[in-house]
Each structure stands twice: as C-alpha cells, then as structure tokens.
SENU-722488 format. One record per residue (C-alpha): x, y, z; residue number from 1. Coordinates in pm, whole numbers, always signed. Example, Ala and Ser with C-alpha at 12.3 -4.5 7.8 and 13.67 -1.06 7.14 Angstrom:
<atoms>
+1230;-450;+780;1 $
+1367;-106;+714;2 $
</atoms>
This chain:
<atoms>
+0;+0;+0;1 $
+158;+335;-108;2 $
+232;+577;+168;3 $
+64;+917;+165;4 $
+326;+1202;+171;5 $
+339;+1375;+506;6 $
+223;+1740;+485;7 $
+455;+1950;+702;8 $
+475;+2332;+757;9 $
+811;+2336;+580;10 $
+668;+2161;+273;11 $
+368;+2397;+268;12 $
+604;+2700;+286;13 $
+818;+2556;+5;14 $
+509;+2500;-207;15 $
+392;+2858;-136;16 $
+729;+3009;-230;17 $
+750;+2805;-549;18 $
+538;+3069;-718;19 $
+722;+3391;-806;20 $
+427;+3612;-705;21 $
+420;+3457;-358;22 $
+793;+3519;-312;23 $
+737;+3889;-379;24 $
+454;+3896;-124;25 $
+677;+3737;+140;26 $
+955;+3991;+71;27 $
+712;+4280;+124;28 $
+596;+4136;+457;29 $
+956;+4093;+578;30 $
+1046;+4449;+468;31 $
+750;+4599;+657;32 $
+840;+4400;+969;33 $
+1203;+4513;+964;34 $
+1110;+4877;+902;35 $
+874;+4866;+1200;36 $
+1155;+4743;+1425;37 $
+1387;+5021;+1303;38 $
+1125;+5291;+1363;39 $
+1039;+5163;+1711;40 $
+1402;+5142;+1822;41 $
+1496;+5471;+1663;42 $
+1220;+5672;+1827;43 $
+1425;+5744;+2136;44 $
+1787;+5800;+2027;45 $
+1859;+6022;+2326;46 $
+1739;+5764;+2576;47 $
+1960;+5502;+2417;48 $
+2270;+5688;+2528;49 $
+2146;+5875;+2832;50 $
+2047;+5554;+3007;51 $
+2382;+5375;+3011;52 $
+2568;+5696;+3090;53 $
+2366;+5886;+3344;54 $
+2048;+5701;+3430;55 $
+2155;+5647;+3790;56 $
+2264;+6005;+3859;57 $
+2031;+6187;+3620;58 $
+1717;+5993;+3689;59 $
+1439;+6228;+3582;60 $
+1380;+6597;+3532;61 $
+1281;+6631;+3898;62 $
+1437;+6346;+4090;63 $
+1769;+6386;+3910;64 $
+1817;+6741;+4028;65 $
+1702;+6656;+4381;66 $
+1979;+6397;+4406;67 $
+2244;+6627;+4267;68 $
+2160;+6924;+4486;69 $
+2059;+6754;+4808;70 $
+2322;+6519;+4948;71 $
+2087;+6389;+5216;72 $
+1877;+6202;+4959;73 $
+2144;+6128;+4700;74 $
+2276;+5772;+4702;75 $
+2619;+5717;+4554;76 $
+2559;+5640;+4187;77 $
+2723;+5373;+3977;78 $
+2773;+5591;+3667;79 $
+3033;+5864;+3644;80 $
+2942;+6232;+3664;81 $
+3185;+6521;+3682;82 $
+3174;+6892;+3757;83 $
+3417;+7179;+3725;84 $
+3496;+7363;+4047;85 $
+3574;+7731;+3980;86 $
+3921;+7811;+4103;87 $
+3852;+8168;+4211;88 $
+3522;+8087;+4377;89 $
+3474;+8023;+4748;90 $
+3169;+7800;+4703;91 $
+3340;+7462;+4684;92 $
+3205;+7315;+5006;93 $
+2843;+7373;+4901;94 $
+2870;+7096;+4644;95 $
+2657;+6786;+4695;96 $
+2952;+6554;+4652;97 $
+2751;+6239;+4716;98 $
+2612;+6278;+4364;99 $
+2944;+6351;+4193;100 $
+3233;+6125;+4110;101 $
+3498;+6368;+3990;102 $
+3555;+6734;+4069;103 $
+3777;+6894;+3807;104 $
+3940;+7191;+3978;105 $
+3946;+7472;+3719;106 $
+4213;+7570;+3637;107 $
+4592;+7574;+3615;108 $
+4671;+7753;+3288;109 $
+4954;+7623;+3070;110 $
+5180;+7867;+2886;111 $
+5300;+7811;+2529;112 $
+5641;+7697;+2650;113 $
+5473;+7421;+2853;114 $
+5527;+7574;+3195;115 $
+5240;+7633;+3436;116 $
+5123;+7990;+3491;117 $
+5198;+8010;+3860;118 $
+5090;+8375;+3873;119 $
+4733;+8283;+3774;120 $
+4451;+8314;+4023;121 $
+4355;+7950;+3977;122 $
+4706;+7831;+4062;123 $
+4733;+8049;+4371;124 $
+4383;+7959;+4486;125 $
+4435;+7586;+4460;126 $
+4755;+7581;+4661;127 $
+4591;+7785;+4936;128 $
+4244;+7625;+4946;129 $
+4300;+7299;+4758;130 $
+4385;+7082;+5061;131 $
+4048;+7164;+5222;132 $
+3861;+7077;+4901;133 $
+4060;+6757;+4858;134 $
+3990;+6637;+5212;135 $
+3620;+6721;+5185;136 $
+3587;+6543;+4850;137 $
+3762;+6230;+4969;138 $
+3534;+6214;+5273;139 $
+3247;+6183;+5024;140 $
+3429;+5931;+4802;141 $
+3461;+6185;+4523;142 $
+3784;+6222;+4328;143 $
+3958;+6549;+4250;144 $
+4133;+6628;+3924;145 $
+4363;+6915;+3846;146 $
+4249;+7084;+3525;147 $
+4530;+7203;+3300;148 $
+4409;+7444;+3033;149 $
+4536;+7592;+2709;150 $
+4361;+7781;+2432;151 $
+4383;+7864;+2063;152 $
+4664;+8115;+2062;153 $
+4906;+7880;+2239;154 $
+4808;+7531;+2124;155 $
+4964;+7536;+1776;156 $
+5304;+7650;+1902;157 $
+5287;+7406;+2190;158 $
+5218;+7102;+1970;159 $
+5511;+7192;+1742;160 $
+5752;+7221;+2034;161 $
+5863;+6887;+2179;162 $
+6056;+7066;+2452;163 $
+5739;+7248;+2565;164 $
+5551;+6917;+2577;165 $
+5825;+6767;+2794;166 $
+5816;+7067;+3029;167 $
+5438;+7042;+3067;168 $
+5447;+6666;+3121;169 $
+5710;+6695;+3392;170 $
+5558;+6997;+3574;171 $
+5197;+6876;+3565;172 $
+5279;+6526;+3690;173 $
+5484;+6676;+3970;174 $
+5191;+6901;+4067;175 $
+4961;+6599;+4082;176 $
+5212;+6418;+4304;177 $
+5268;+6716;+4534;178 $
+4899;+6799;+4579;179 $
+4773;+6444;+4624;180 $
+4489;+6477;+4374;181 $
+4353;+6175;+4194;182 $
+4400;+6259;+3830;183 $
+4417;+6509;+3547;184 $
+4159;+6680;+3329;185 $
+4290;+6847;+3015;186 $
+4100;+7140;+2867;187 $
+4276;+7225;+2541;188 $
+4012;+7432;+2362;189 $
+4079;+7505;+1998;190 $
+3811;+7691;+1808;191 $
+3800;+7674;+1431;192 $
+3905;+7422;+1172;193 $
+4241;+7255;+1137;194 $
+4404;+6987;+922;195 $
+4470;+6617;+966;196 $
+4834;+6676;+1056;197 $
+4731;+6892;+1354;198 $
+4477;+6627;+1457;199 $
+4749;+6364;+1454;200 $
+4986;+6583;+1656;201 $
+4719;+6645;+1919;202 $
+4620;+6278;+1942;203 $
+4986;+6179;+1968;204 $
+5037;+6432;+2249;205 $
+4733;+6300;+2442;206 $
+4854;+5941;+2395;207 $
+5208;+6013;+2513;208 $
+5089;+6225;+2804;209 $
+4841;+5963;+2924;210 $
+5109;+5695;+2915;211 $
+5349;+5918;+3107;212 $
+5092;+5982;+3379;213 $
+5011;+5612;+3408;214 $
+5380;+5526;+3436;215 $
+5442;+5777;+3715;216 $
+5102;+5746;+3883;217 $
+4947;+5405;+3810;218 $
+4621;+5484;+3993;219 $
+4564;+5823;+3827;220 $
+4340;+5876;+3529;221 $
+4366;+6126;+3246;222 $
+4047;+6286;+3124;223 $
+4004;+6503;+2815;224 $
+3725;+6759;+2843;225 $
+3562;+6855;+2513;226 $
+3274;+7083;+2420;227 $
+2952;+6902;+2337;228 $
+2941;+7045;+1984;229 $
+3259;+6935;+1806;230 $
+3258;+7065;+1446;231 $
+3397;+6880;+1148;232 $
+3767;+6927;+1072;233 $
+3836;+7028;+1432;234 $
+4148;+6947;+1630;235 $
+3977;+6646;+1783;236 $
+3959;+6303;+1622;237 $
+3704;+6160;+1863;238 $
+3752;+5797;+1768;239 $
+4130;+5802;+1804;240 $
+4128;+6018;+2118;241 $
+3885;+5783;+2293;242 $
+4134;+5501;+2240;243 $
+4427;+5676;+2407;244 $
+4269;+5862;+2702;245 $
+4092;+5715;+3004;246 $
+3766;+5913;+2973;247 $
+3613;+6185;+2759;248 $
+3440;+6450;+2970;249 $
+3157;+6610;+2772;250 $
+3122;+6979;+2866;251 $
+2767;+7117;+2853;252 $
+2869;+7414;+2641;253 $
+2592;+7476;+2390;254 $
+2282;+7468;+2610;255 $
+2171;+7593;+2952;256 $
+2228;+7357;+3239;257 $
+2045;+7284;+3566;258 $
+2142;+7497;+3863;259 $
+2007;+7571;+4208;260 $
+1754;+7849;+4255;261 $
+1754;+8137;+4505;262 $
+2056;+7992;+4683;263 $
+1866;+7681;+4797;264 $
+2027;+7360;+4670;265 $
+1698;+7170;+4690;266 $
+1517;+7405;+4449;267 $
+1644;+7320;+4102;268 $
+1577;+7531;+3798;269 $
+1640;+7480;+3431;270 $
+1784;+7725;+3184;271 $
+1527;+7611;+2932;272 $
+1230;+7375;+2908;273 $
+1325;+7047;+3083;274 $
+1224;+6833;+2786;275 $
+1440;+7050;+2560;276 $
+1732;+7015;+2800;277 $
+1711;+6638;+2792;278 $
+1680;+6640;+2415;279 $
+1996;+6850;+2387;280 $
+2182;+6625;+2631;281 $
+2076;+6323;+2428;282 $
+2185;+6483;+2103;283 $
+2526;+6571;+2246;284 $
+2585;+6220;+2379;285 $
+2455;+6067;+2058;286 $
+2713;+6261;+1855;287 $
+2996;+6135;+2074;288 $
+2872;+5778;+2101;289 $
+2898;+5735;+1725;290 $
+3275;+5738;+1765;291 $
+3345;+5568;+2098;292 $
+3206;+5323;+2354;293 $
+2952;+5476;+2589;294 $
+3158;+5378;+2894;295 $
+3424;+5627;+2779;296 $
+3181;+5919;+2812;297 $
+3118;+6122;+3126;298 $
+2860;+6402;+3122;299 $
+2913;+6729;+3304;300 $
+2656;+6824;+3564;301 $
+2781;+7182;+3521;302 $
+2764;+7281;+3884;303 $
+2944;+7614;+3876;304 $
+2821;+7723;+4218;305 $
+2510;+7739;+4432;306 $
+2415;+8100;+4366;307 $
+2479;+8228;+4718;308 $
+2704;+8508;+4599;309 $
+2570;+8584;+4253;310 $
+2491;+8950;+4177;311 $
+2136;+8878;+4069;312 $
+1908;+9111;+3880;313 $
+1595;+9130;+4095;314 $
+1310;+9350;+3968;315 $
+1158;+9535;+4259;316 $
+936;+9837;+4313;317 $
+1119;+10166;+4341;318 $
+996;+10517;+4413;319 $
+910;+10713;+4102;320 $
+1260;+10791;+3973;321 $
+1164;+11107;+3789;322 $
+1014;+11399;+3970;323 $
+1110;+11764;+3943;324 $
+1440;+11742;+3759;325 $
+1693;+11990;+3638;326 $
+1756;+12045;+3269;327 $
+1479;+11818;+3139;328 $
+1553;+11701;+2783;329 $
+1234;+11655;+2583;330 $
+1382;+11500;+2274;331 $
+1704;+11402;+2100;332 $
+1746;+11623;+1797;333 $
+2036;+11626;+1554;334 $
+2207;+11920;+1720;335 $
+2206;+11757;+2062;336 $
+2322;+11423;+1916;337 $
+2612;+11599;+1746;338 $
+2717;+11767;+2073;339 $
+2693;+11445;+2272;340 $
+2896;+11257;+2013;341 $
+3162;+11530;+2030;342 $
+3220;+11435;+2396;343 $
+3277;+11071;+2314;344 $
+3639;+10950;+2267;345 $
+3731;+10986;+1900;346 $
+3761;+10611;+1835;347 $
+3401;+10555;+1944;348 $
+3214;+10841;+1779;349 $
+3078;+10634;+1493;350 $
+2940;+10374;+1735;351 $
+2801;+10645;+1964;352 $
+2613;+10810;+1677;353 $
+2454;+10474;+1592;354 $
+2375;+10365;+1948;355 $
+2275;+10679;+2143;356 $
+1930;+10682;+1973;357 $
+1871;+10326;+2100;358 $
+1967;+10436;+2451;359 $
+1736;+10739;+2444;360 $
+1447;+10529;+2315;361 $
+1499;+10266;+2587;362 $
+1508;+10530;+2862;363 $
+1189;+10686;+2722;364 $
+1012;+10349;+2718;365 $
+1100;+10298;+3084;366 $
+979;+10651;+3170;367 $
+1316;+10760;+3306;368 $
+1444;+10987;+3031;369 $
+1588;+11319;+3142;370 $
+1920;+11499;+3094;371 $
+2080;+11366;+3413;372 $
+1976;+11005;+3356;373 $
+2092;+11017;+2994;374 $
+2422;+11174;+3102;375 $
+2482;+10902;+3357;376 $
+2381;+10628;+3112;377 $
+2634;+10756;+2857;378 $
+2904;+10782;+3123;379 $
+2831;+10427;+3240;380 $
+2848;+10296;+2885;381 $
+3175;+10477;+2814;382 $
+3328;+10323;+3124;383 $
+3185;+9972;+3093;384 $
+3264;+9934;+2721;385 $
+3622;+10058;+2749;386 $
+3531;+10376;+2558;387 $
+3404;+10187;+2251;388 $
+3032;+10265;+2290;389 $
+2960;+9921;+2149;390 $
+2803;+9637;+2349;391 $
+3097;+9418;+2442;392 $
+3146;+9060;+2548;393 $
+3359;+8968;+2845;394 $
+3712;+8884;+2737;395 $
+3743;+8505;+2722;396 $
+3389;+8494;+2855;397 $
+3332;+8120;+2836;398 $
+3657;+8063;+3024;399 $
+3562;+8319;+3286;400 $
+3228;+8141;+3330;401 $
+3413;+7836;+3458;402 $
+3685;+8023;+3645;403 $
+3448;+8259;+3825;404 $
+3154;+8023;+3869;405 $
+2884;+8184;+3654;406 $
+2549;+8014;+3693;407 $
+2406;+7811;+3409;408 $
+2716;+7709;+3220;409 $
+2981;+7871;+3007;410 $
+2749;+8073;+2779;411 $
+2616;+8315;+3042;412 $
+2913;+8548;+3069;413 $
+2913;+8927;+3060;414 $
+2756;+9096;+2757;415 $
+2608;+9431;+2664;416 $
+2653;+9794;+2768;417 $
+2658;+9671;+3127;418 $
+2787;+9321;+3183;419 $
+2488;+9088;+3211;420 $
+2605;+8761;+3371;421 $
+2454;+8438;+3511;422 $
+2168;+8233;+3374;423 $
+1906;+8367;+3614;424 $
+1989;+8725;+3521;425 $
+1950;+8644;+3153;426 $
+1614;+8481;+3221;427 $
+1480;+8748;+3456;428 $
+1575;+9049;+3247;429 $
+1448;+8874;+2933;430 $
+1111;+8819;+3092;431 $
+1115;+9173;+3230;432 $
+1156;+9305;+2874;433 $
+879;+9083;+2734;434 $
+1126;+8859;+2549;435 $
+1030;+8538;+2726;436 $
+1322;+8295;+2723;437 $
+1487;+8442;+2415;438 $
+1790;+8563;+2610;439 $
+1822;+8221;+2773;440 $
+1806;+8035;+2444;441 $
+2015;+8293;+2257;442 $
+2232;+8481;+2510;443 $
+2424;+8646;+2228;444 $
+2121;+8872;+2177;445 $
+2237;+9068;+2482;446 $
+2516;+9202;+2263;447 $
+2273;+9355;+2012;448 $
+2272;+9737;+2061;449 $
+1893;+9771;+2085;450 $
+1861;+9484;+2334;451 $
+2164;+9605;+2530;452 $
+2006;+9950;+2560;453 $
+1682;+9800;+2692;454 $
+1872;+9591;+2947;455 $
+2055;+9901;+3068;456 $
+1736;+10109;+3096;457 $
+1547;+9838;+3286;458 $
+1841;+9789;+3519;459 $
+1864;+10163;+3580;460 $
+1495;+10184;+3669;461 $
+1468;+9873;+3883;462 $
+1786;+9926;+4085;463 $
+1740;+10289;+4189;464 $
+2010;+10414;+3954;465 $
+1774;+10636;+3754;466 $
+1638;+10808;+4065;467 $
+1984;+10878;+4202;468 $
+2112;+11002;+3867;469 $
+1803;+11218;+3811;470 $
+1867;+11385;+4145;471 $
+2227;+11455;+4040;472 $
+2378;+11199;+4276;473 $
+2618;+11060;+4017;474 $
+2861;+10917;+4271;475 $
+2622;+10691;+4464;476 $
+2451;+10585;+4139;477 $
+2760;+10377;+4064;478 $
+2711;+10133;+4351;479 $
+2420;+9929;+4206;480 $
+2612;+9887;+3879;481 $
+2940;+9792;+4045;482 $
+3042;+9878;+4402;483 $
+3398;+9948;+4298;484 $
+3614;+10257;+4337;485 $
+3517;+10415;+4007;486 $
+3222;+10622;+4136;487 $
+3399;+10958;+4105;488 $
+3552;+10870;+3769;489 $
+3215;+10780;+3616;490 $
+3053;+11085;+3780;491 $
+3310;+11309;+3614;492 $
+3219;+11159;+3276;493 $
+2849;+11217;+3348;494 $
+2909;+11586;+3424;495 $
+3085;+11618;+3090;496 $
+2782;+11491;+2899;497 $
+2539;+11684;+3118;498 $
+2714;+12012;+3037;499 $
+2635;+11965;+2669;500 $
+2267;+11911;+2741;501 $
+2247;+12236;+2935;502 $
+2300;+12411;+2601;503 $
+1974;+12268;+2475;504 $
+1766;+12534;+2650;505 $
</atoms>
C-alpha cells in the first residue's frame, strides 16, 4: 500500500514560495516588519545613550536634580558624573559631593612653553584652598582632578615644540604628586578648523601624556574635556582620542544647564524647558557615542556654584525715579546728538552716533528719560565698554564662566553695555523686557545694541540708579552697577555729557 506524503509546515512553505508572485509577497511582509523594528528602536535615540551613561545620577527631570543638589537624599551612583569647580570661587564646600564622582578643579593655565602659569589666580587659589577641598571630597568618596588648560593662541606653538611638551608633562605630573589629587583633566580648547596633521599631533600628544601619567602614577586617570558640539575638521579626532585617554568629559557648552535656585540647593531650575534640555543632552551624547564606547563618556553636571554670591538682577518696586528734575531734555534732535557725540572719545564716535538713539528710546520706554539720567547712562556705557560705545562681550567669557563660577554654564558670561552675567539674570531680564526665554536660548542677543540699551534702561529703573542720577547723585549711582572705586571717575564723565545738554535750552 503506497504511503501518503506527510504534509509539514516546511513543505507547505516551500510549495507557497515556489510561485514567483508569492515570493514577492513574502519579501514585502519581511520588509515591513524590519522597518517597524527600526522605527520603534529609533524613536528614542537620546534615551539610548542617556540611560547607560547617566540614568543612575540623572534619573528624571525632577528626581535627578534633587539627588544632585541635596546630598541627604542622593545615594552614591554607579555611573560617572563630573563637575568643574571654579578656582577663584569660594563655594566649593556647598557641592553635593555624594552625587558627583569627579571634581575637576578649574584651572591651572599652561603657557605656550609648557610651563604652568603660577601667577594665575587658579594656581594660587588651589595651593591655598586645595587641601580643604581635597579632604572634603575624599570624605564623600569623590575624586579630584587638576584641570590644566590651554587655548587657541598657544596650542599650535605648543604642539610643534617637543621641549614644551616635555616641560608640561614633567611639571603637571609633579603638581599631581605634590597635591595628592587623583587625576588630570585636560581642557585644550581650539576653536576653528584645522588639518589632519594637527589632529594627529594632538592625538599623539594626548597618547604620550596619558602613558606618562600612568607610568608615574598608576592609579591616576587622564580625562580630556571637550565641548559638546565638536565641528567637522576640528582638532579632535574623537575615535582616536577615545582610544588613548581614560575618559572623555563632555562639557555642557551649547545649552543651559540645571542649577540651584535662590541659593537653595533643593530648588532646582532649568535654563530652558526640561524636555528640551534632555533632548539637547541626548543629542550631544549621541554625537559622541557614534565614535566611541559609551563607557568612555562622562557628562558634566555643570555645577558652577550654588548661587549664594551671585549678583542677581531682581526687579523690585522703586519710588518714582523722575520727579522735578533739572535740565529736562524733551527729545534728542540732531544738534544735541552731534554735541553728545563730540564728547565721546574719538575712536568711538561712529558707534556712539549709531547707538545713542537706542539708549534714548529705551530710557523713554521705561519713563526715566531726562538729561541727568541720559548723562549718567552715557558715562556708564563709556566706562563699561572701554570707551568703545559698542556692546561688548567679556574677554574670554566662556573661560571666565568656569573660572568665576557663573550660573548656568559657560554661555552666560558678561555681555552688553553693562555686563549681564549668570543664567538667572538672563532669564529674569528677558522676561522683564517681554522677550520670554529668548535671552536664555540665545544669550548672544544681549550684545545687540537695541537689546543692550533695553537691558541698561530696565536695570537703571529697577535698581534705583535712575532716581539717584536724576537727582544729580552721580557718585552713589555707581554702587548698584558695580560697588567698585570708580564712582567719582564715572561721575566726572556724566558731568561732561550733562554740560552739553544744558546748552539745549
């Protein structure tokens, strides 16, 4: 009796695929299935890299900041997190070290010849206050790095000078030994494009330096701190660098960062919308993780201080600044503008002619425009802008942000006719001017003449400067701007401008 062939799933599939049309149908089904998997797994690129790097220390938009800023509820995390400690700031011991793994003391500047700048404030500060910081950090199981820094103008010459590299290697390792710190963070910031040869020189330097440190100090680590937005053709070959250095520290440089609010470490605030912050963090980490293993990356928490000593802009009610005033100016006509410009230093007269109308308009909008207030505003601008009459940016502002402990990260340094600093000041004055978070998201706007004039006028009104100036008290009007010793100098400038406005009557 003939046996009936056994019908199995495999045979049925083979019979189905025997027809060309059915093979095409199967291919379409497989394609759709694979595309669905790709779309599902690609929907959260940020989470893919945030989780392995910072999920334990940056848990959620609320809980994460509570653990960073409140050591009483912050368990020691298993993922690495680092923060710069400003060298010229006296806020070190306010850090919640139970949430941090490495404090990178910022900074010991390196000169082009490879020697350390021992006259720098950071160097002097560390060797006076460093032992206290080191002991405090070690009590909380946090490590301390010395940050050695160099910038554009010196890096090229340094990399071409083998003797300079030897000097730096010897001096920096000796400083690590003498101070008892745990490792090294290198901040060699080079802005702009470069060529492959320069990339290779820099990578070779990092490789040789790391090996030298390991040979002399087997337990020490070498970390390279890089901005989160590395452009193409930069000095940094991320893939090669990650293979020769112990860790890559990712500096939160292109977006606002979480900080404490009103001096209370348990009240976190964000420089922007929390969801946007996490998206930007994810994007930054994603860019790096394309070139290196995720365990090489360490994200900056960007704790630059707790805000206790920040000169904050705080809008508050003031008595009506303008009452019965002397020499009231009703308008700015061409004749008056010409006379005011004539009192400006020669190099700045073109800028003054462009910008004085913005200043007058801003004072008018705030209701504080009179001859004395305008005179004092012009004197303040002449002094604060180094006689350029252009809104200026703080020299090496992003560096100063780390060295001096500006809140919110390296982008909130001094800008404008008066130096607007710190994240909260950018936010508060932006909201005061009806700009929402524009100054937070785009701090460079504070350097636009029209915006800078509005910032100055609002600051004058809200901080009692306009009232004092309107009453002719040019000396005491200086204190809210800067309680330095320049009150009489700025007052003398104000009298010079005010004398020209007397001729308007």
